[in-house]
C-alpha positions, 0 to 999 in steps of 0.5 A: 756579154753585150747587152747584159747590163744596159736596162738592168738598172740605170745605176749599174752601167752609170756606176761601172762607166764612172769607174772605168772612164776618166773625164767629166760624166753628167747624169741626166744632163739636160741637152736643150742648152747644147744644141743651137736650137735649144730643143730637147730632153736630157741624156742618161749620162754625158761623158767628155773624156779626159784624153784619147786613152779615156776615149778608148776605155769608154768605146770598150766600155759601152761595147762590153756594156751593150749601152747605146752610144750617141755623139754630139759635136757642137749641136749646130744641126741636131734636133733632140727628142723631147723624151731625151737620149737613152745611154751615153751621149759623147761630147769631145772636149775642145782641147781633145787630141794633139794638133799640129802643123806640117807645112800647109798641112793642119792637124786639128782636134774634132772637138774644137769650134769651126772657128778654129780652123781659119784661125789656125790656118790664117796664123799660118799664112794659109788660105782656102777655108772661107767658107768656114766663115759663120758655120757653127759647131765643131769641126768633128761634126763639120766633117760628119756632115761635110758642112759648107757653104757656096764658097766650099765644103769640108771635103775640099780641104780635108785630107784625113780623119782620125777615127777612134773605135773600141779596137783603136784609133787611126787616120784614114784618107778622106777619099774612104769616107764618101764625102758628098753633099752634106754628108760623109760615111762614117763607119758605124760606132766610129768617133771622129777625133782629129782631121787633117787638112791641107791648105795654100799659102795666100793672102790672108787680108783678102781671105779675112775680107772675103770671110767678113763679106760672108758673115754679113751676108748671113746676118742680112739673110738668116734668122740669127737672132733667135735659136735655129739649127740652120738649114733644115732640109738640103736644097734639091738639085737645081733648086732651093728649099727655102724657095719650095717652103715659101712658095706653099705658103709656110713662111712665118708659119707657127706650131706651138713655140717654133716657127719657119723663119720670115727671114728665111723659110728653110730655117725653123727658129725657137721663139722660146720654150719650143719642143721637138714636137713643134719642130717635127710638126713644121718639118712634116707639113713642109715635107707633105706640102712640097711633095703634094704641090712639086713632087719633091721629097725634101731631105732633112739636113737636120739630125734627129737624135733620142727617143722620138714617137713612132707617130712623129717620125711617121709624119715626117716621113709621110707615112 
């Protein structure tokens, strides 16, 4: 019966998962080193399934045992709570799932870094993924948040996404996932395992030049010398979150060991030893001040994962 095992004793469900699932299972795994901003507590159990069959076994087991499941990509836009994450944190290995090329169509694994997209495209003489330059994380995470830049976004090239659930796996058309600005609608409990992209033949050298130009721009305009999860808030229609945060005087403002960057005001930098509480305090302050001055409610681009305190979340929501 779902929910019957989880909470009855950590040793019970973790031992049962270890018995059922092939792969790497790490108890009390620190998550801060696995996120770009280097903040947060530990996972009860971090699981890297060995192959699709092992993933299927894991998804069936957590459903049967009532164990919470959290999916972690490259941690590029993720803030983990100081108290950590209860249940299972799933992270797909880089080589998970079969990859292939069919003309201008590439099928890639969701656990691979985003760089694999343009590397495989250029190797095949294909272009159209210049926007990927400088975007950190994994391809699965890039799909989940419809990652992109002014040059384009994932919805421009993704045609199908393979989703795995406890009931099986299969490709679904991208149009069914409701891609929008920095988001898409994934079914509850579904894991992105592979993605299919359709590109076009073109000048690979010119594509590489555009990508390098974009990387150079990022180095000049973003605080890449310290841990950061990138843009904290999405840009409101017709404006920029960084401009609004700077306008209310928070550029360079510090709480604990976290600060709004003095290079780009929509980036939070970890100065060393920052906590999720520090980061949330900065986010809550920015939302409140921007709302008071401009009447705009900034929306978070960062995904919050784990057991945050109620008062922290209330402050962020402005309650």
